[in-house]
N, C-alpha and C positions, 0 to 999 in steps of 0.2 A: 653488415649494416653500416650505413654511412652516419657518422656522428654529426650532430648539428653544427659544431664549431670546428670541425676538422679543417686543418690548413690555415686557421686564422690565428693572429697574434693578439692576445688580450693583455692590456696593461691595467693593473689594479693598484690603487694607492691604499695605504693603511692595511696592507695585506699580511701583517705579522700576527694578527689575532682577530677574534670576533667575526663580524660580517665579512670583512675583507679576506680573511683567511678562508672562511667557508666558501666564498665565491671563487677563490683561486682553486680550491680543491675540486669543486663541481665543474668549473669550466675546463680544467685539465682533464677530468674524467670524461667530458663530452668532446674531447679531441683538440681543444685549443692549446696552443703554446702560450704559457702564462708567464708574464713578467711581473713578479711580485715586488712591490715597492714599499719601503717603510724605513724609518730611522732605526728600528730595532732589528739588528742583524742576527744576534745570537741570544740564546736563553740567558736571562739575567741582565740584559742590557736595558730593559725598560721598567717602568713602574708596575706593569701588569704582566701576567703570564703571556707567553707567546713570542714567537720570533720568526724571521724569514727562514732560518734553518729548519724550523719545525714545519712551516708551510710547505717548503720544497719536499720534505719527507712525506708529509700527508698526501701531497699530490701524487707522488710516486706510488704510495700504497693504493691510491684510487686508480692506478693504471695510467696516469698522465705525466706531463712534463711541466715543471716550473723552474724558473731561473730567478735567483734572488738579486735584487738591485737595492743595496742600502743607499738611500738618498733622502735629503731633506727638501720636501716640496715647498717649504716656506720661501725658498729662494728660486729665482728664475734659472740660475745655473743648475740647481739640483733637479728641477723639473725637466729641463731640456736635456740634461745628461741622462736622465732615466729613459726618456724616449729614444735617444741615440743609442744607448747601450742595449736596450731591448731589441731594436731593429737590427743592430749589427750582430748581436748574438744569434738571433733566429733567422736572419736573412729575409725578414718579412716586414711589411708595413703594419703598424698598429691599426687594426680595424675593429677592435672591441676595446672601449675605454670605460673603466668604472672609476668614477670620482667618489671614493669612499672616505678618505682621510678627513679628519675634522680637528679643529683646534679645541683646546680645553673648553668645556661648556660654561665654566664659572657661574653656575647657578647661585652660588653663595653671594655674588655681587649684585645688589639691587641697582636699579636705574641710576640713582644718585650716587652710587659708590663705584661705578665703572671707571676703569683706568684707560688711559689712551693706549698703553701697551697691549692690554687684553683686547681692546677694540681693533687695533690694527692687525694683530695676529689672526683674529677670527675672520676678518674680511679677507686677508691675504690667503689663508688656507681654505676656508669654506667657500669663498666666492671666486677670487681672482685666480687661484691655482687651478681650480676646475675649469675656468674659462680659458686660461692660458694653455693648459694641456690639450683641451679640445681644439683650439684654433691651431695648435701645433700639428695635430695628427689628422685633421680634416682633409688637407690636400692629398695625403696618401689614401685616405678612404675614398675620396672622389676618383682618384686614378684607379683604384682597385675595383671600383664599380659598386661598392657597398661598405657601410660602416655603421656602427652602433655606439652611441654614447649614453651611459646610464649615470645619472647623478643621484647619490643617496641623500634623501631628504628626511624630514621629520615632521611629526604632528605638531611639534613645538612652533611650526610656522603659522599655525592657525591663530587668529586673534583671541586675546583674552576678552571675555564678555562679562560685563557687569556695569554698575554694581547691582546687587551684591556680588562679591567675588568669592567663590568657593575656595577651600583649601587646595593648595597645589604645591607639591614638594619642590617644584622647579621655580617657584615664584613667578615673576613676570617674564622670565627668560628672554628679556629684551634683545640681548646680543645674539645668542645662539638662534633663537626663533627668528630674529630679524634677518640674519644671514641666510637661513634656510628659506625664508620667504623670497629673498632675492634669487636664490638658486632655482626655486620653482618658476619664477617669472622669467629668468634667464633660459630655462629649459623650453618653455613654450615659445619664446621669441626665437631661439636658435632653431627649433624644429621648423618654424615658419620660414626662416631665412634659408635653411638647407633643404627644404622639401623639394623633391624632384631631382635631387642630385645624388640620391641613393644613400643618404645618411639619416638615421633615426636618432632622435634625442628625446629621452624620457627621464622622469624622476620617480623614485620609488621610496616609500616610507614604510617601516614596520607598522602594521595596524595595531597589533599588541606589541608591547616591548619584547624584543628578542633578548633572552636572558644570556648576556655575556658578562665576563668579569667586570668590565667597565660599567655596564648598566647596573649591575648588582651593587657596585660601590657607590653609585649616585643615589639610588633609592631602593627601598624594600619593595619588591615586586610580587604582588599576589598572583596566584595561578590564573585567575580569570582575566587578568590584564596582560598576559604574556602569550607568545606564540613560539613554536619551535623554530630553530634556525632554518630548517628544511623548507618551511612554507615561504619564507622570505626569499630564499635562494631560488626556489622554483619559479616564483614570480619574476625575479631578476633575469633568470635564464630565458624566459619567454620574451622579455623586452630586449634581450641581446641577440635574439634569433628571429624575431618577427619581420614581416615585410616592411621595409623602411618607408614605403609609400603609404602604408595604412596604419601601422602601429607606431605612431610617433606623436610627440606633443602631449604625452600623457603625464599627469601628476597624480599618482594613485597610491593606494595602499596594497600591501602584499596579499592579505586574505581576500579582499574584494576582487583582485585580479585573478587569483586562483579560482574563485567561484565564477567570475564572468567568463573566463576562457576555458573553464572545465579542465584545469591542469591536473595531471596525475602527479601528486607530490611524492618525490622519491628521496632516498637517502643521499648524502653528499657524494657518495661514489656512484650514484645512479642505478644501483643494483636492486633496490627493493622499495616497495611502497611504504609510506609512513602511516601506520594504522591510526585512525581517528581524525586525520587531517586531510582527507580527500574532499573534493568540492562538495559532495552531498552530505558530508559529515560535519561541516563547519557551522556552528550555531550562528544564525543571522544577527544575533545581538552583538556579536564581535565585529561586525562590519560597520565602518563609519567613513564619512567623507574626510579625506586628508586635507 
């Protein structure tokens, strides 16, 4: 059986834990050569559990191959070095790019309390780093004849509606939501500019919060407002393997895409179906427009 990502090089930022780590494992299981990028190289290096060392081991357990690249994508040098090391190590161009890394969300800072330092870091990491990485690898994608760029976005990009304003644990989320709104608009514009050149550009948000260590630290997540990691990863895989001429320019939610495309939701190693989360089993009340 030919695996959908066989022979392709995937570069994933923020790959030491959470969504980035899960995507690294699944793409490796699907045959991709994975360059896992993060500042957290070894266990204990970061504020939260997870490291590139563990990501590489999990990818191997899933039957795939991953290569750890410790790098700080807040700097141009760090971003470009990550691409260079990935392509030199595997001898392939990056044709799958997942912009997953995000700056601290600083939900505790209201609009009038925001600092210039937090603002600049969020724009650099959430917006410009994703843009810069994409423009760095697009020439190789075009030469290879196909490429896929996936930007991880968030429902926080949606407008706050009021008054009255209902309670929200994230407050106005001006900075994080604002940068993700720009990512969404960047996604659709880039998809238009690159259409017909074999490159797909899409953005995907969890429709229910994916329960990661970071998400749990930000807010108390009730079960009805969450989804398993596997549904998000399955939707991401579809956007990273679809026809670039047709499945591009999408800003969508994970559960909605699973239902729309009738995706079989599988475990991170791709070996078994996830009970209760197949397209016909997902409650329609969970679906919403991102």
